[in-house]
N, C-alpha and C positions, 0 to 999 in steps of 0.2 A: 291263227293270230291268238297270242294270249291274251292274259288279263292284262296286263300292264302298257302291254301296244294297244290294247282296245280306251283304256281309261285315256290317252295321252290323245289318242288322235279324238277323243270326245270334248278334250279343253282344249286342242288346237281351232276345232270349229267353232267353240264360244269366242275364242280370244276373235278369229275373224270375223265373226258375226257384232262381237261389244268394240271391239279396236282396231278393227281392220286390217288387225297384221296379218299375215298369210302365212302360212304353217313354209316352215322349209323341210325339205328330205333329210331326213337325219337328225333334224333337230329337238331335241326333245326337249318336254312341258317344262322344265325347271327353268331353262335359259329363258322362255317365253317369260313366263313367274317374274325373273329379273329384271328382264327388261323393261318390264310395269312397272314394277316399284322406282326404278330410277327415273323413269316419265312423272312418275307420280313427284317425283322428290322435287325434279327439275320446274314442274309447273308451281311448286309452294313455292322455291323461290324465287321463280318470274314474278308470282304475284306480290311477293313483299318486295322484289324491287322498284315493281310498279308504285307500291303504297310509299315508297321512302322518295319515287321520283315527283312523286303528287306533292308528297309533305315540303319538298326543298321548293318546288314550284310555289307552292302556296306561299312559303319564306320570303322567298324574290319578291311574288306579288305584293305581299306586305310591304317591305324594305320600298317597292319602288313607289308604291301609293305613299307611303312616308317621304321620303325624298322627293317626287316629285308634284306631290301634289300638297302636303302636307309646312314641306320643309323647303318650297319652290323657291319661294324670294331671299330664305339664307344663302341658299346654294349659287342662285343667280346674282347675287351682290359678290360671291367667292369667286365666281368663275370671270367676273367682270375687272376683279380686282389683279388679279392675277393676269391677266391680258389685258388692261388697260397701260398704255404708256405715261409712266407720271414721271413730270420734271420738277427741279425747282426754279424757283426763281432768282434773281440776284441777291445778294448778301444785303438781310433788312439794316435799317437804320439800328443804330448801336444805344444802349442807354445813355441818359444825361447824367454829368454829374456834377453837386453841388457842394459848398462850401457848410458848415456846421451851423448855421445862420439861414438856410435853403436858399443864400444867392447861385445863380447857377452862373456855372465857371467851366463848363463844356456841353455842345449845343447841336445841334446836327441841323445844317442849310442844306436846303434842295440845290440840287446841279443840273444841270439838263448834259444828257451823254446820245451821241450816236454809235451806234453801235452795230459790230458784222457777228453773223455766227451760221460757221459753215453750213451750207444745207448737205444731205447727202447728195450723191452723184453730183455734184458741180464741177464742172470742165474746168480749165487751167484758161481756156481763151473765154469761158462765160464769166470769169471773174477779173480776166483782164476789161473785158468790156463794160460788167458793173463799175469795176474802178475810174475809167475813165467818163461814166455816165456821173455817177457820183461828183466826181471834179469839177462839172460843170454845175456841181448844183449846191455846194458846198465849200468853202476855202480852206485849203489845209497848208500850214506852216510846211513847205518841202525843204528850204535852206539846209535843215540839217540831215539830210538823207545823205546816207554815205554812198561813195564809190561801188561798194563789194553791193549794195542790196539797188544800186542801180542798174547793174550789172546782172542781178538774179534776174529783174525785169524786163532787161532785154533778151535775155535768154527763154523766159519765156513767153515774148509778145512775137521771138520771131523764131520758132523751134526747128522748121527747116534750115536757115541759116546756121543755127547753134550746132544742127547736126552733121555740118558740112566745116566744121570747124576742128572736129576732126578727123584723121587719116583713116585710111580704109584698112590700115596695118594697126590702127590703136584700137579700130572695131572688132579686128582679129583676135588682138591680144584679149580684150573685154571677153569676149565670147570663151576662149581658154582659159577664163580667169586667172592669165597671168596680171589684169590688173584691175582695179576695182571700178565701179560706177562712182564713186566718191573721188578717184581718179582721174575720171574724164569728167565731172561736174568742174573740178579744179581747173583742167587743160582747159577749157569751155571759158571759163572767166577772168585766164590770162590770156584767151589769144583775141577777147573784145578788143578793138584799138580804137583812142579818143574820137578818134574822126566819128568812129558808128557810134560813141556815146554824147558826142557833140551835136549831132543830127535830132537829137531829144532836144521839143522846147519846154516853157513852162507845162504848158498841160498837161504835157510827156512825161514828166518830174513831179507834176501834181499827184498823178495816176498811180504814179511808181511808186511815190508815199503810200497811198490809198492802198495798194498793191502789199505793200510789205505789211500794212499795219495790220492787212486783211490776212497774214499769214503769219502772224507772229505769233510764236506761243505752241498751246498742244492744238490741235486738230478743232476739240469737241468743245473749246473753253471760248468765249464771249470776249470780242478783240473791242475795243474801244478805238474809234477813228477819230474822234472830235469829242473833249470833254469841256475846254475852256474858251470861252469865247464864243458861245453858239449863238449866234442870233437867234430871233423868233421866228424870223423868214425860214432858215434854215431849218432850222426842229421843225415846222410847219411844214413843209415842202417832201422831209423827208418821211416824216410819218405819213402823210396824204397817200405815196407814192411806194409805201412797205412792199402793197404787195404787189408790183412790180417790180422793184430792185430786192432780188431774190439775194435772202439771210440780211439784208438790212431793215434797220428799224430803228427808232427814238426810246427811251425813257428816262426818267425821274430818277435821278439816285441824290446821294445824300452824302455831304463832306465835314468833314469837326471843324466847328467855329469856335473861339476862344473871347468872350465879352470882356475878359479881362487882360486882353491882348498877351503880351510875355508870362507875365504874373504867374509863376509855380509853376510853367510851361513844360519845363524839360520833366519832371517829376508825372504831370499829368502822363505824361509820355506817348507814343504815336499808334498810328492805325496805317494799313499798307493801302495802296490803292486801288481803284478799282480794274487798272491795266495791268497790275503786277501781282495782286493777290496774295498765296502764300509766300512767303522771303524763304530761297531755298534752303537756309541756315535753319529754320523753326519748321522745314517743311515733314519731316519724319514725327516730330513732337504732334503737329496738328493734325495729320492724315492717321495717327493712332486714333484720334478724338473725334472720328468720322467725319472730319470739315473736307471738303473738295476743293482742288488746286487752285480755284480762283477766287475763294474766299478771303474778304478782309477780315486782316483779323487784328488784334493787339501786337506790336511788336519789339516795345519797350514800358519797363515803370508800371504805373498803377492802370494801363490802356491793355497790359499784356496779365500784369498780376490777377485783375479781374475780369479776364476773358470771357469766362465761362457765365460769371454775371450779366456783364454789357449785353453781351452778344445777343442780335435779334433770332427771331422763325421768320424764316425764308416763306413766299407765297410757293404752294406746290399748284400746276398744272396738271391736266392730262391732254395731250397730247390728240385732238382728234383726227380722222380717217381723211380730213382732208387737208390737214397739217398745220390745222388754226389751235391755239390754246386757249383753254377752258381752264377757269378758275375753280377750284375745290377747294380749296384750305386758305384763306389769306393769313398770314404771316405777323406779327405783331414787334412794335420795338423792345431793344434788350430793355430790363429794370433799369432802375437808377440807382446812383451813389450817391450817400452824401459823405463828407469827407469829414475827418475832425480840424480838418485846415480851417480857421477864419481867414477868407481872402482877401477882407481891409488891411486886419494886421499884419499878413503874408507882405502884402504890396507897400504896407509904413517900411517893414521890415529889410523889403528889397532896395527900397530907396534910402533907407540912412546907410545899407550896407553900401551900397553905388559909389555916395559922396563921401563915404567916409574911405575908399580902397582908392579913390582916387584923389584925394586931398593927402592923404597920406606920401603917394607919390613923389609930392613937391616937397615932403619934408629932408632932410638930409639923414644919411645912412640909408637909405628904402632902396636901394638899387635891386635888392633879391627878395623885396618882399611883393607879394604878386596876389594875395587870396586872402579872404575873412570868410568865416562860415558863421552861423546863429540857428538854434533849435531856442522853441519858446515851446514847453509842455505842462498838462497838468500832471502834478506827479502821483494824486492818486487813481488817476485812471492810465495814466498812458497814454493820453490823448495829446495828439506834436498839434500845437495851436499857430506853429509857424514853421519852416527852417528853409534856409538858403545857406546859399555859396555863392560871392562873387569873384570873379578873378580879371586883373587888370594887365594889360601888355599894352607894348610899347608899339605904336605902329606909325612909322615916321615920325615926327615932332609929337604925333599926340598921345595918349594914352584914351585904349578902348577899354569899358568895361562889359566883362561877358558871364553869360550866370554860368556856375559850378556850383551848383547845389545838390547834383548826384555826387560831390566828394564828401556829400556829410554821411554818407554810407561807404563811401570808397577810399578817402582817403587818410590815412592813419599818420599819427603826427605825433613826437616826443610830447607830452603834457605838461612833465612837472610836478610841482607840488601841489600843486591841486590834487593830488592823492593820497594826499598825508594822512586823510579822515581814513579812509583804508588800512591805510599804514600803521594807524593809532589801532586799531581792531586784532590789527595782526597782534600786535607788543600787548594789550589786554587780552587777550585768548590766552596765550601761549604763559602769559608771567613774566615777561619781557620790559611790559610797562605794567605800573603801577598809577592809581589814582590818584591825582595831584603829586606822585614823584618830580623832584629837580634835579635838576642837571646845569653843570656849564656850559655854556655856548662854545667849546672850546674845538680850536679844528683837529681835524683826525688827520693821521699823518702812518703809512702805510710804507715799509722799508721798498723803497727802490720806487715809489710812487710819488708822483705830485700831492701835497696835502689836499685835504677837503675839508671845505669850511661852509658855513655860511654868508649869507651876500652879504651879511655886516655883522662883527659881533657884536651878541645881543643880550650878554649877560648868563644870569641865572635866574633858568624858567622852569615852567611847570608844564603840564603838560596841555592846561588849555593857550598861556602865552607861545607855549613851541607853535600852535596851529597860527596864534593871531598875526605872531610874525616870523612866520613861515620858516623856524630852524630846521634848515639840512642837519645839525652835528647831533640835535636830539634825535633823529631818525637812524642815525646813523649807530646808536648807542644802543638804541633797540634791536634794528638787525643782527649788530653787534650780539647781544644775547640769543635771539630766534636762533640764529648759527651754531651757536656752543660753544664762541670765539672765545680767546683771552687776548683781550686787546693791548699792547704796550706801545707808547709813543717811537714812531720812528723803527718797529720790530715788524717781523713777518709776520700775517694774520692768516691764521686756518681757521676757512668755516667749512660747517656742515653743508655741503653741497643741496641738499634735502629743502634746506632753508628755502630756496628759490621755488619748489612747491608749496609748501606753506603760503607763502606770499602770493603766489600765483591760484591758489585755489581759495583763496578770501579773496582775491581781489575780481574771481568770478563771479561770488556770490552779489557784487554788485554790478556787474555784467561789464566788467573790463575784460577783455580779453576773450569774450565769447561771442556769441550770434544775441543780437538785443530784442530778434524776434518779429523785427518791423517789417510789415507786410509789403517787401519789395521784393523783385526779385534777385537782387545784385545788394551784399554786405560781406564788408572785406574783415576779416579777422585782426589783420594788425600785425605787426612783427614779432616774434617772440624770439628772443635770445637763447642761444645754446651753450655760450661758453658760461660757466658754473666758475669763473675766477672769485677771490673773496670780496676783491674792493666792488667788483658789479654787482654784487648784493647789497649794499652800500648806496650805489647808483639806483638802484631799482626802487629802494625802499620812499626813492623822494622823484620818482619818476622819470629817471634818466634813464631806460635802459629800454624795457617793452613800449612798443608803440599801440597808440588806441584811436581809434575815429571817433570824429564827434557825437555821432550817435551812441559808440557807447558810453561815453561823458555824458551825454546827456541824462544815463540811466542808471548810471553812476549817483549823480548829484539827487536825482527823483530819487533812488535807494535809501539815500541817509534824509532824504526832505519826509521820508514816509517811516522815519523808524526802521530800517532794515526790511521792507516789503519790495521788493526785484517786482514790476510789472511789468509788461511786456507794453513794448512802444507798437504804436499804430495809427494808421490814416484810415482807415473806413470807422465809421461809426453806424449807417444804417444802409439797408437797403430796401428800395420800396417799388413796388409793382407797378408795370407801365399799359395795366390792363384799362384803368378808367381814365377818361379823358383830361381829367384835371392833374397836375403834377404832385407829386408826394401827399398823397390821400392811402394809400393802401400800404402802409410797412408788414415787408415779409421776414425781412432778417435786422438783429441788431447785434452789435458787438459786446459783447459782455467782457468788461476787466479782465483779465487773466493774470493771475499771481504767479512769478515762475519759483520764484522761491522767496523767503524769507533769509536774514544775512544768522548764520549760526553764532550767535555772540548774547551778551547779556544786555538788557533794559539800559541799567546804568552804564554800562560801556559807549551804546550808541549816543544818549542822551550825555556823555560827557564829550565825544567829537561834536555833536549837532550845538552844545553850548560851547567849543573852540571855532565853531565857523561862526554863528553869531559875533564872537569877538573878533575876528577877523575885517567885519564892516564897520566896526564901532573905531571911533578916533584912535589914531595909533596904529589898526590893524592895515596890513595888505592889500585890503580890498576895500579902504575908507573911499566913499564917492562912487563908489562903481553902481549903487543902487542909492536913490536917496532914504536916508534913515528913516523918515516919517513912514515909511513904508517896511518896519518892520525886517530887514535881510538876513538873511545868513549865505554865508558862500565863502567859496576858498579860490586865492588866484594861482597863477603857478605862470614861474620863469622857468624855461630849460634851455639847454646847449646841444642843437642840433647840427645835419651837415648838411651840406647841399651840393652836384654836383653842376658845376656852374659850367663847362664847357663841354658837356654832353658827351661827355667818352665812355662814363659807364663805372667813373669813380667818383668818390663825394672829397671833395679837395677844399670847402673852404667849412667855416663852422660858423652857425650862427645863432641869436635867440627867437624861443616862439613862445608869446604870452597867452594867457590860457585863465578862462572866468568860468567859474560854475557855483550857480546860487539859487535859491529858492527864498519865497516870500509869503505871507508872513512866517516869520521864526516860529510861532506858538502854535499855530495850523494854515501851513503851508498849502499855498493855493495852484501856485504858478512857480518854475523852476526856469533859470536861464543857462544855458552855454553859449560863450562867444570864443571863439579859439580863430590868432591871427599868426602864423609860422611865419617866419623868415625875418623879423622884424630890422634886428640890427646885425650887421654884418662885421663882425672882428676885425676882421681885414683892413680897416678903413681907419681902426686906432681913435677911431670918436667915440665920445663920451654920451654921444646924442642919440636916445630911442625914443621913437615914437610911443605915443601914448594912445595911438587906434583902439588897442582892443578896448582898454578903459573909456572911449569916448561911444563905442559903439556898445558896452553896455549899457551907459548911462544912457543913450539915445533909446535903443531899445524897451527897457525896463519901463521909464518914461512912459514910451509909447503906451504900452502893455498897460499901466494903471488908466492911463487916461480914456483908453476906452472900457476897461472892464472894472475902473474903480481900485480904491485900498482894499476894502474889505474881502 
């Protein structure tokens, strides 16, 4: 044996003794040495892995200790919140509405409700049994149940008989999808005979009515079974037996009430009912804001405009394992609104309007007259103190007066000369009119058109007397200059069409032909003519072309009263929180008067217009006696030619006269502005010279009433 072999043999023995590695035949020691090194590496890595596992376990242990011991309350609460079934109660009462003097004009009154909310897994047979049981406990008016609903009840009550209404062939067609289940249902309904329905007695019909109400609308929706004329006995017995009458229960709901009756009623708006929920036409709007389909919401005017403010917060309940409800968060009534309206002044204005429109119908030549409007404002803030419209219609031999206040924002009219103040500003601004400029009140005649004149020949006028006596031709000459025209009697007249924009842009600065900003959901812009014939520019300058709404005319006179500051008109004054037991204690928001723009003109020009408006109200002016001179009034009257469609064929066929008035007082420190409009007071077709003074009488009476209530200063 050589030396090398001897060495390997000795080392193999050592390996066997130390590492229990049995030597193999023909395997060298170097192989075993390599094996030893690999094993040592594996052992080292194994130790590292064990260390990492221990470290991870320590981290996990620390985290588990943190979560399960230190943070146990927090995560327990989160688990409860994610697993518990939370439902909301019915719509909470809305906020109240008050007038500017904190007189309550819209309130909530409690009302009893008997309702049904469909439980899970209830069968049709169970619902029919419930309908009969409840019919024995309460009285429900079933006189208006439809024949179709009665037939649906018959099908639900007699499913076996209903099945026999369909032939085997038809069932086969349904299985083969040649007809639908709706087709089957329709055929079943048609095949129910009158004799089968006549077998129903009053109890059956009452149960049918209740069953119909139980299945009205969405399955998850609360169904109102009875809410009117519920007796104390009915309310109590349903409440006592609620645990037996599966899905039936009672609750106190609310209804809007109006301490001042119909005064300002239309503009206050409406709220949807308990059983109707969100109206279909408003569904997308309200659902996008997180409402439920059965929520009661504002559907018109102020209730709609301030829905987010008036809306209450619902009760929140946790559904317990036994099906009972646990109150976890109590709801609150919505916030309260304070309006700019003086409800007593509003009441008086509506009474005056009703008396005057009715009186006017007894006068000659008023066949086409049927409405008048009044707006009273604070020109400095845009506060609306009163706004009303009344319409008179004939029913048989008598006249009925209806509320027409929405027309204040939606009924544009041809307003006439009342806008001549704005026309003067156009003339001053363009250089077409100079302060003190004198002109003869001659008629204007354009070739191939009738001559255009003032209401009478007024002689030599300056810019003040032209307003005082309401000269048309004075404005015509201004318009011709604005349009860069060369006027010659009975000759063609060509004017720059851009003059229409010049007028309209300035008129818009007064609020004419644009949105006033009033906080109501509906406001009309009026009609804007598109024809730019030269003669029409002359008509425009005297208010005989474009049309404007009463609220636009109100903003116009406010702007003149404030020397050119156009204030946003508004009905909201303050918002108060309903958190406190006492009303109107915690104010959370107030309307800040908003300046929309200032008329782009010189102060001396605006002062000149105001001086002319002051002259209008003095002796010899067209507005004399519209407001008592002791109150230092300023203003402007208007008379315009209008046209109406008398036979409702879509074509205007009769020429009429519309009267307007816009004024303010006192002229040296305006505190109040009045706007009065009475369309179609005169019918040209009658060839009568009589014109009712209804617009003047209304102006006199409403201004006098205001000063009686607020004083002259």
